[in-house]
C-alpha positions as CSV (number, residue, x, y, z in Angstrom):
1,M,26.6,35.5,-62.7
2,V,27.5,36.5,-59.2
3,A,25.0,39.4,-59.4
4,V,22.2,37.1,-60.5
5,L,23.0,34.7,-57.6
6,L,23.1,37.5,-55.1
7,K,19.7,38.7,-56.2
8,Q,18.3,35.1,-55.7
9,I,19.5,35.2,-52.1
10,A,18.5,38.8,-51.6
11,D,14.9,38.1,-52.7
12,T,14.3,35.1,-50.5
13,P,12.3,35.3,-47.3
14,D,14.0,36.4,-44.1
15,K,14.4,32.9,-42.6
16,E,15.8,31.4,-45.8
17,R,18.5,34.0,-46.0
18,G,19.4,33.7,-42.3
19,A,17.8,36.9,-41.1
20,I,17.1,36.8,-37.3
21,Y,16.1,40.0,-35.6
22,T,17.3,41.2,-32.2
23,K,15.2,42.6,-29.4
24,R,15.6,46.4,-28.8
25,E,16.6,45.8,-25.1
26,V,19.4,43.5,-26.2
27,V,20.7,46.0,-28.8
28,E,20.7,48.8,-26.2
29,I,22.7,46.6,-23.9
30,M,25.3,45.8,-26.6
31,L,25.7,49.4,-27.5
32,D,26.3,50.3,-23.9
33,L,28.9,47.5,-23.6
34,L,30.7,49.0,-26.6
35,G,30.6,52.5,-25.1
36,Y,28.6,53.9,-27.9
37,T,26.5,56.1,-25.7
38,S,25.0,59.5,-26.1
39,D,27.1,61.2,-23.4
40,Q,30.1,60.6,-25.7
41,D,30.8,62.9,-28.7
42,L,29.7,60.2,-31.2
43,A,30.0,62.6,-34.2
44,K,33.8,62.2,-33.9
45,T,33.5,58.4,-34.2
46,S,32.4,56.0,-36.9
47,I,30.2,52.8,-36.5
48,L,29.4,50.0,-38.9
49,E,26.4,47.7,-39.0
50,P,27.2,44.9,-41.5
51,S,23.7,43.5,-42.0
52,C,21.2,46.0,-40.8
53,G,18.0,44.1,-41.8
54,K,15.0,46.2,-40.7
55,G,17.0,48.5,-38.5
56,D,17.1,46.7,-35.2
57,F,20.6,48.0,-34.5
58,L,20.7,50.9,-36.8
59,L,17.7,52.8,-35.3
60,P,19.2,52.9,-31.8
61,V,22.5,53.9,-33.3
62,V,21.0,56.8,-35.2
63,E,19.1,57.9,-32.2
64,R,22.2,57.9,-30.0
65,L,24.3,59.6,-32.6
66,L,21.8,62.4,-33.2
67,S,21.1,62.9,-29.5
68,S,24.9,63.1,-28.8
69,Y,25.4,65.5,-31.7
70,L,22.8,67.9,-30.4
71,Q,24.0,67.6,-26.8
72,H,27.5,68.5,-27.9
73,G,26.3,71.7,-29.7
74,G,25.8,70.3,-33.1
75,C,23.7,72.4,-35.5
76,P,20.8,70.6,-37.3
77,S,21.5,72.6,-40.6
78,A,25.1,71.3,-40.6
79,A,24.2,67.7,-39.7
80,Y,24.9,66.3,-43.1
81,N,28.4,67.6,-43.4
82,N,29.3,66.7,-39.8
83,L,27.7,63.2,-39.7
84,K,27.8,61.8,-43.2
85,E,30.7,59.5,-42.3
86,A,29.6,58.6,-38.8
87,I,27.6,55.6,-39.8
88,Q,27.9,52.9,-42.5
89,A,25.3,50.0,-42.8
90,T,24.7,47.4,-45.5
91,E,21.6,45.3,-46.3
92,I,21.3,42.8,-49.1
93,N,17.5,42.6,-49.2
94,E,15.8,45.4,-51.1
95,Q,12.6,45.3,-49.2
96,S,14.4,45.6,-45.8
97,Y,16.7,48.2,-47.2
98,L,13.8,50.4,-48.3
99,L,11.9,49.9,-45.0
100,T,15.0,50.8,-43.0
101,W,15.6,53.9,-45.2
102,A,12.1,55.1,-44.3
103,K,12.5,54.5,-40.6
104,I,15.9,56.2,-40.5
105,K,14.7,59.3,-42.4
106,K,11.8,59.6,-39.9
107,V,14.1,59.5,-36.9
108,I,16.5,62.1,-38.5
109,V,13.6,64.5,-39.2
110,A,12.3,64.1,-35.7
111,H,15.6,65.5,-34.4
112,G,15.0,68.8,-36.3
113,I,17.0,68.1,-39.4
114,S,15.4,69.0,-42.8
115,P,13.8,66.2,-45.0
116,F,16.3,67.1,-47.7
117,D,19.3,66.7,-45.4
118,A,17.7,63.6,-43.9
119,D,17.6,62.0,-47.4
120,L,21.2,62.9,-47.9
121,L,22.3,61.4,-44.6
122,T,20.3,58.2,-45.1
123,Q,21.8,57.9,-48.6
124,S,25.3,58.3,-47.2
125,W,24.7,55.8,-44.4
126,L,22.9,53.0,-46.1
127,I,24.3,50.7,-48.8
128,H,22.1,48.2,-50.7
129,A,24.7,45.4,-51.2
130,D,26.3,42.2,-50.0
131,F,28.6,43.1,-47.1
132,L,31.0,40.3,-48.1
133,L,31.5,41.6,-51.6
134,V,30.9,45.4,-51.6
135,K,33.9,47.8,-51.3
136,M,34.0,49.3,-47.8
137,P,36.0,52.0,-46.0
138,S,38.1,50.8,-43.1
139,G,39.0,52.3,-39.7
140,F,35.7,52.0,-37.8
141,D,35.7,52.8,-34.1
142,F,32.7,50.5,-33.5
143,I,31.1,47.6,-35.2
144,A,27.8,46.2,-33.9
145,G,25.2,43.8,-35.2
146,N,23.7,40.4,-35.6
147,P,25.2,38.7,-38.7
148,P,23.1,36.4,-40.8
149,Y,22.7,32.7,-39.9
150,L,23.0,31.1,-43.3
151,R,24.3,27.6,-43.9
152,Q,26.6,26.9,-46.8
153,E,24.1,24.5,-48.5
154,K,21.8,27.5,-48.9
155,I,24.4,29.4,-50.9
156,P,24.8,28.7,-54.7
157,D,28.1,27.0,-55.5
158,S,29.5,29.8,-57.6
159,L,28.9,32.4,-54.9
160,L,30.2,30.2,-52.2
161,L,33.4,29.8,-54.2
162,E,33.8,33.6,-54.4
163,Y,33.3,33.9,-50.7
164,R,35.9,31.2,-50.1
165,R,38.3,33.0,-52.3
166,R,38.0,36.2,-50.3
167,F,37.7,34.8,-46.7
168,H,40.0,32.1,-45.4
169,T,37.9,31.7,-42.3
170,L,35.1,30.2,-44.4
171,Y,36.4,26.8,-43.5
172,D,34.9,23.3,-43.4
173,R,31.1,23.8,-42.7
174,A,31.3,27.2,-41.3
175,D,28.1,29.3,-41.3
176,I,28.1,32.6,-43.2
177,Y,28.4,34.6,-40.0
178,V,32.0,33.5,-39.7
179,P,33.3,35.5,-42.8
180,F,31.1,38.4,-41.6
181,I,33.1,38.4,-38.4
182,E,36.4,38.1,-40.3
183,R,35.7,41.1,-42.5
184,S,34.3,43.2,-39.7
185,L,37.4,42.6,-37.6
186,N,39.6,43.7,-40.5
187,L,37.6,46.9,-40.8
188,L,38.3,48.1,-37.3
189,R,40.8,50.8,-36.6
190,T,43.5,50.2,-34.0
191,N,41.7,49.9,-30.6
192,G,38.3,49.8,-32.3
193,Q,35.8,47.4,-30.9
194,L,33.3,44.9,-32.3
195,S,30.2,43.6,-30.6
196,F,28.1,40.8,-32.2
197,I,25.4,38.6,-31.1
198,C,25.5,35.3,-32.9
199,S,25.8,31.5,-32.5
200,D,28.6,30.5,-30.1
201,R,29.3,27.2,-32.1
202,W,32.4,28.7,-33.8
203,M,34.1,29.4,-30.4
204,K,34.7,25.7,-29.9
205,N,33.9,23.8,-33.1
206,R,36.4,22.7,-35.7
207,Y,35.1,25.1,-38.4
208,G,35.9,28.0,-36.1
209,G,39.6,27.3,-35.9
210,P,40.8,29.7,-38.6
211,L,38.6,32.6,-37.1
212,R,40.0,31.9,-33.7
213,N,43.5,31.9,-35.2
214,L,42.8,35.3,-36.7
215,I,41.6,36.7,-33.3
216,A,44.6,35.2,-31.5
217,S,47.0,36.8,-34.0
218,G,46.0,40.4,-33.5
219,F,42.9,41.0,-31.4
220,H,41.8,41.0,-27.8
221,L,38.7,39.1,-26.7
222,K,37.4,41.5,-24.1
223,S,34.2,39.8,-22.9
224,V,31.8,37.0,-23.6
225,I,28.2,36.7,-22.4
226,S,26.3,33.5,-23.2
227,V,22.6,34.3,-23.8
228,N,21.4,30.7,-24.5
229,D,18.6,31.1,-21.9
230,V,17.7,34.7,-22.7
231,P,14.9,35.5,-25.2
232,A,17.2,37.8,-27.2
233,F,15.4,37.7,-30.5
234,T,12.0,38.9,-31.7
235,E,11.0,35.3,-32.3
236,E,12.0,31.9,-30.9
237,V,14.8,30.4,-33.0
238,C,17.0,27.3,-32.6
239,V,20.4,28.9,-32.1
240,Y,22.8,29.1,-29.2
241,P,23.8,32.7,-29.1
242,A,26.5,34.7,-27.3
243,I,27.4,38.3,-27.1
244,F,31.1,38.9,-27.5
245,I,33.3,42.1,-27.7
246,I,36.6,42.0,-29.5
247,Q,39.1,44.8,-29.6
248,N,41.6,45.5,-32.4
249,A,44.6,45.4,-30.0
250,L,47.1,42.9,-28.8
251,C,47.3,42.9,-25.0
252,N,47.6,40.6,-22.1
253,D,44.4,41.7,-20.3
254,A,42.1,38.9,-19.1
255,T,38.8,38.1,-20.8
256,R,35.7,38.8,-18.8
257,I,33.4,35.8,-18.9
258,A,29.9,36.5,-17.7
259,V,27.9,34.1,-15.5
260,P,25.2,33.2,-18.0
261,P,22.1,35.2,-17.4
262,K,18.7,33.6,-17.5
263,T,16.5,36.6,-18.2
264,L,16.7,40.0,-19.9
265,E,16.7,41.6,-16.5
266,Q,19.7,39.5,-15.4
267,L,21.4,40.4,-18.8
268,K,20.9,44.1,-18.0
269,A,22.3,43.7,-14.5
270,T,25.3,41.8,-16.0
271,A,26.0,44.5,-18.6
272,N,25.8,47.3,-16.0
273,V,28.9,45.9,-14.2
274,M,30.9,44.3,-17.1
275,N,32.9,47.5,-17.8
276,L,33.6,48.4,-14.2
277,P,37.3,48.1,-13.1
278,V,36.8,45.5,-10.4
279,E,35.9,41.8,-11.0
280,N,32.5,40.9,-9.7
281,D,32.0,37.2,-9.0
282,Q,28.3,37.4,-9.0
283,F,28.2,38.6,-12.6
284,F,31.5,37.8,-14.3
285,R,35.0,36.4,-13.8
286,E,38.3,37.3,-15.4
287,M,40.2,34.6,-17.2
288,S,43.6,34.5,-18.8
289,G,44.6,32.2,-21.7
290,V,41.1,31.9,-23.2
291,V,42.4,32.7,-26.7
292,L,45.2,30.4,-27.7
293,A,46.2,30.2,-31.4
294,G,43.0,28.6,-32.8
295,Q,42.3,26.4,-29.9
296,P,38.7,26.1,-28.6
297,W,37.9,28.9,-26.2
298,L,37.7,27.4,-22.7
299,T,35.4,29.6,-20.6
300,E,34.9,27.4,-17.5
301,A,36.2,28.2,-14.0
302,N,39.9,29.1,-13.8
303,S,40.7,26.2,-11.6
304,H,39.1,23.8,-14.1
305,I,41.2,25.3,-16.9
306,E,44.4,25.1,-14.9
307,L,43.8,21.3,-14.4
308,I,43.0,20.8,-18.0
309,R,46.1,22.7,-19.1
310,R,48.3,20.7,-16.7
311,L,47.1,17.4,-18.1
312,E,47.5,18.6,-21.7
313,R,51.2,19.5,-20.9
314,D,51.9,16.1,-19.1
315,Y,50.1,13.5,-21.2
316,P,49.5,12.7,-24.9
317,T,46.1,12.8,-26.6
318,L,43.8,9.8,-26.8
319,E,45.0,9.1,-30.4
320,E,48.7,9.7,-29.6
321,A,48.3,7.1,-26.8
322,G,47.2,4.5,-29.4
323,C,43.4,4.9,-29.6
324,R,41.3,5.5,-32.6
325,V,38.1,7.7,-32.5
326,G,35.5,7.4,-35.1
327,I,31.8,7.9,-35.9
328,G,29.3,5.3,-37.1
329,V,27.8,5.1,-40.6
330,A,25.7,7.8,-42.3
331,T,23.8,6.4,-45.3
332,G,22.1,9.4,-46.7
333,A,18.8,7.4,-46.8
334,D,18.3,5.5,-43.6
335,G,14.8,4.6,-44.6
336,I,16.1,2.5,-47.4
337,Y,19.4,1.2,-46.2
338,I,18.4,0.4,-42.6
339,G,15.7,-2.0,-41.4
340,R,15.2,-5.2,-39.5
341,Y,18.3,-7.3,-40.2
342,E,16.2,-10.4,-41.1
343,D,14.0,-8.4,-43.4
344,L,16.8,-6.8,-45.5
345,D,16.5,-8.9,-48.7
346,V,20.1,-8.9,-49.7
347,E,22.9,-11.5,-49.5
348,D,24.4,-12.0,-46.0
349,E,27.7,-10.4,-47.2
350,R,25.8,-7.3,-48.1
351,K,24.4,-6.4,-44.6
352,V,25.7,-6.0,-41.1
353,P,24.0,-5.8,-37.7
354,L,23.6,-2.2,-36.6
355,I,23.3,-0.4,-33.2
356,G,22.3,3.2,-32.4
357,T,21.3,5.2,-29.4
358,K,18.1,3.1,-28.9
359,D,20.2,0.0,-28.5
360,I,22.1,1.5,-25.5
361,C,20.2,0.7,-22.3
362,H,21.4,1.0,-18.7
363,G,25.1,1.0,-19.7
364,N,24.8,-2.1,-22.0
365,V,24.2,-2.9,-25.6
366,I,20.8,-4.5,-26.2
367,W,20.4,-5.0,-29.9
368,K,17.0,-4.3,-31.3
369,G,17.5,-6.4,-34.4
370,R,18.3,-3.7,-37.0
371,G,20.8,-4.0,-39.8
372,V,22.3,-1.8,-42.5
373,V,22.8,-2.7,-46.2
374,N,26.6,-2.7,-46.9
375,P,27.6,-1.7,-50.4
376,F,31.3,-2.1,-49.7
377,E,33.6,-5.1,-50.0
378,P,36.2,-5.7,-47.2
379,D,38.9,-4.1,-49.3
380,G,36.9,-0.9,-49.5
381,S,35.8,-1.3,-53.1
382,I,32.1,-0.9,-54.1
383,A,30.3,-4.2,-54.4
384,D,29.6,-5.4,-58.0
385,L,25.9,-5.6,-58.6
386,E,26.2,-8.5,-61.0
387,K,27.9,-10.6,-58.3
388,Y,25.0,-10.2,-55.9
389,P,21.6,-10.7,-57.5
390,R,19.5,-9.9,-54.4
391,F,21.6,-6.8,-53.7
392,K,21.2,-5.7,-57.3
393,K,17.4,-6.1,-57.1
394,F,17.4,-4.1,-53.8
395,V,19.4,-1.3,-55.4
396,L,17.3,-1.0,-58.6
397,E,14.0,-1.1,-56.7
398,N,15.2,1.9,-54.7
399,E,17.2,3.6,-57.5
400,V,15.1,6.8,-57.7
401,L,15.4,7.6,-54.0
402,I,19.0,6.5,-53.8
403,R,20.0,8.7,-56.7
404,R,18.4,11.8,-55.0
405,R,21.2,11.9,-52.4
406,N,24.0,14.4,-52.8
407,V,26.6,11.6,-52.4
408,A,25.0,9.7,-55.3
409,S,25.4,12.7,-57.6
410,R,29.1,12.9,-56.8
411,A,29.9,9.2,-56.8
412,G,29.4,8.4,-60.6
413,N,29.1,4.7,-61.1
414,N,29.3,4.1,-57.3
415,W,26.0,6.0,-56.9
416,Y,24.5,3.3,-54.6
417,R,27.2,3.7,-52.0
418,T,26.4,4.9,-48.5
419,I,27.9,8.3,-47.5
420,D,30.4,6.6,-45.2
421,R,32.3,3.5,-46.1
422,I,31.3,0.5,-44.0
423,S,34.3,-1.5,-42.9
424,T,33.3,-5.0,-41.9
425,D,36.4,-5.3,-39.7
426,L,34.8,-2.8,-37.3
427,V,31.8,-5.1,-36.7
428,T,34.1,-7.7,-35.1
429,T,36.4,-5.2,-33.4
430,P,35.7,-4.7,-29.6
431,K,34.9,-1.0,-29.1
432,L,33.6,1.6,-26.7
433,V,30.5,3.3,-28.0
434,I,29.3,6.8,-26.9
435,P,26.0,8.4,-27.8
436,D,26.5,11.9,-29.2
437,I,24.1,14.1,-27.2
438,K,23.9,13.4,-23.5
439,G,24.0,15.1,-20.2
440,T,26.8,12.9,-19.0
441,A,29.2,10.4,-20.7
442,N,27.4,7.1,-21.4
443,V,30.4,5.0,-22.4
444,V,29.4,1.4,-23.2
445,Y,31.6,-1.6,-24.0
446,E,30.6,-3.5,-27.2
447,E,32.4,-6.8,-27.5
448,G,32.6,-6.9,-31.3
449,R,29.3,-7.9,-32.8
450,Y,27.7,-4.7,-34.3
451,Y,28.3,-1.7,-36.5
452,P,27.6,1.7,-35.0
453,H,25.1,4.1,-36.5
454,H,26.1,7.8,-37.1
455,N,24.5,8.9,-33.8
456,L,27.2,6.9,-32.0
457,Y,30.9,7.7,-31.7
458,Y,33.3,4.8,-31.0
459,V,36.8,4.3,-29.6
460,T,39.0,1.3,-30.5
461,S,42.6,0.6,-29.5
462,K,45.4,-1.9,-30.3
463,T,47.4,-0.8,-27.3
464,W,45.0,0.1,-24.5
465,E,42.7,-2.5,-23.0
466,L,39.1,-1.2,-23.3
467,R,37.8,-1.9,-19.9
468,P,40.3,0.4,-18.1
469,L,39.8,2.9,-20.9
470,Q,36.1,2.8,-20.3
471,T,36.7,3.7,-16.6
472,I,38.6,6.8,-17.7
473,L,36.0,7.9,-20.3
474,R,33.2,7.5,-17.7
475,S,35.1,9.5,-15.1
476,R,34.4,12.9,-13.7
477,L,37.8,14.0,-15.1
478,F,36.7,13.1,-18.6
479,Q,33.4,14.9,-18.1
480,L,35.4,18.0,-17.1
481,F,37.3,17.9,-20.4
482,I,34.1,17.4,-22.5
483,T,32.3,20.2,-20.6
484,A,35.1,22.6,-21.2
485,Y,35.5,21.8,-24.9
486,S,32.0,20.9,-26.1
487,V,29.4,23.2,-27.3
488,K,26.3,23.2,-25.0
489,M,22.9,22.2,-26.3
490,Q,19.4,23.2,-25.0
491,G,18.6,21.5,-21.7
492,G,22.3,21.5,-20.7
493,Y,23.2,18.5,-22.9
494,L,26.7,18.1,-24.3
495,R,28.1,17.0,-27.7
496,F,30.3,13.9,-27.4
497,Q,31.8,14.4,-30.9
498,A,35.1,13.0,-32.2
499,Q,36.7,16.5,-32.1
500,Y,36.1,16.7,-28.4
501,L,36.9,13.1,-27.6
502,R,40.3,13.4,-29.2
503,R,41.2,16.2,-26.7
504,L,41.2,13.8,-23.8
505,R,44.6,13.1,-22.4
506,L,45.8,9.6,-21.6
507,P,49.1,8.0,-20.5
508,K,50.7,5.4,-22.8
509,W,49.5,1.9,-21.8
510,E,53.0,0.7,-21.2
511,N,53.4,3.4,-18.6
512,V,50.4,2.2,-16.6
513,P,51.5,-0.1,-13.7
514,L,49.8,-3.5,-13.4
515,D,48.0,-2.8,-10.2
516,M,46.6,0.4,-11.8
517,R,45.4,-1.6,-14.8
518,L,43.6,-4.0,-12.6
519,A,42.0,-1.2,-10.5
520,L,40.8,0.6,-13.7
521,A,39.3,-2.6,-15.1
522,K,37.6,-3.5,-11.9
523,A,36.0,0.0,-11.7
524,A,34.7,-0.4,-15.2
525,V,32.9,-3.7,-14.4
526,G,31.6,-2.4,-11.1
527,G,30.4,0.8,-12.6
528,D,30.6,2.7,-9.2
529,P,31.3,6.4,-10.1
530,T,33.2,7.0,-6.9
531,E,35.4,4.0,-7.6
532,C,36.0,5.2,-11.2
533,D,36.9,8.7,-10.1
534,A,39.3,7.4,-7.4
535,A,41.1,5.1,-9.8
536,V,41.4,7.9,-12.5
537,A,42.6,10.4,-9.9
538,E,45.4,8.0,-8.9
539,L,46.3,7.3,-12.5
540,F,46.8,11.0,-13.3
541,Q,48.5,11.7,-10.0
542,L,46.0,14.6,-9.1
543,S,47.2,16.9,-6.4
544,D,45.0,17.8,-3.4
545,S,44.0,21.1,-5.0
546,E,43.2,19.3,-8.3
547,L,41.1,16.7,-6.4
548,L,39.2,19.6,-4.8
549,T,38.6,21.2,-8.2
550,L,37.3,17.9,-9.5
551,R,35.0,17.4,-6.5
552,L,33.6,20.9,-6.9
553,F,32.9,20.4,-10.6
554,K,29.2,20.1,-11.3
555,Y,27.9,18.5,-14.5
556,D,24.5,17.0,-13.7
């Protein structure tokens, strides 16, 4: 069965199986950063390419290996015996495998090696298989590549189950590149190095936690270069890539974090100095404590991180201080469940007024009249269709489309439920609502009249008063936290997701003096950023150096 499923994936077009190809200039830069260069005696080393595609990485690797071999006195007639274990590469797609075979053989022959030996070498180097399942030797000196970008929903359930059985980092909604990194790291020899270019989401997101834990337990993050703005691939793709180098070694050396280059030329200039012994502020900075037991990797300026770590030591998290963070409702079929409140032809008990990002205007909630059908009773049970004739009519008229949702297939008799349970108590609960993707925090007070849509996160509290809390969440200090922990989107936008909001530190409400409570509440109503920042700085007792750090922090 697994073989059949693998063939289904292997035979799909490049984009559908997550194949994205890297520009030659970027590959050369990555190999240079690894130290896989022709002036070294590469015949004495071994290198792995886990997903070679059409040879973007493998061709430069072969060229460097053969050039090095000949420069160091290697004989073409003995090339097979001397080089057969120097390279290992896998490719799941047969067409790409055969194309790469032909390209590699041509390069080998061009270096004076016989066609017969070229076939033998190519055969020893290339494997037509799934890297995550095929048996592999270990002890590689170098591993380089661009692992596939394949979401879990594209993988058949039986195959995904097998991957999960083998790789503990395939956690939550992790992309397939995550277990590629796990397996590659475990194939490195001691002090061996890995260089990948792939999405940077796992470095901070929840699903990357197990992989970050693995790296913290026995590896050293040598360097990271964000290439979000660099055209690193042969076609334009919607990913947020970074180049990172990880060494199979435990050491206390700092991590080199590059100043993000904007062009290929700037990337080349950065790479030229990344391995030099002296820190260069123009191109990179050295940071300690980036990798901490599964925590998101903080790669901002050192002074910012010191301030964040101090607050994390001294204060509880938002939820430990008595606040609750949540996200609005996802229905699975907004076109059916959501509409003008007055036009939703169901009983009043079966609908609630809804707000989304379009209802947030100039720091206020201005309801545009939408509502969402609510299939849930206040106690959390699913509403009985026989009890609500108009709701039943609505459900049956839309049954075909409602049943197409994944949640419907899993819910049995509750097939007409929304993905998320709607709690009517939340409608009447005062809350702070925060749009997900923004350049700066847009934290809006909602007095308790509406239910949030899934593009809004919300904060409620039974201990903290919301106006003072709004001041903190609007502050420059909060923005510093979000910028450090959040993944970056195109255009410099940030994600204000629950996993990042929960990292904010907050004193217990009972520990906030009355005059401070009043100052925070006044700043929220006034909305003056300077007044907000001053009140928050006093609340957290920021030192002069911490105040300077905050003033120098740029986020707009």
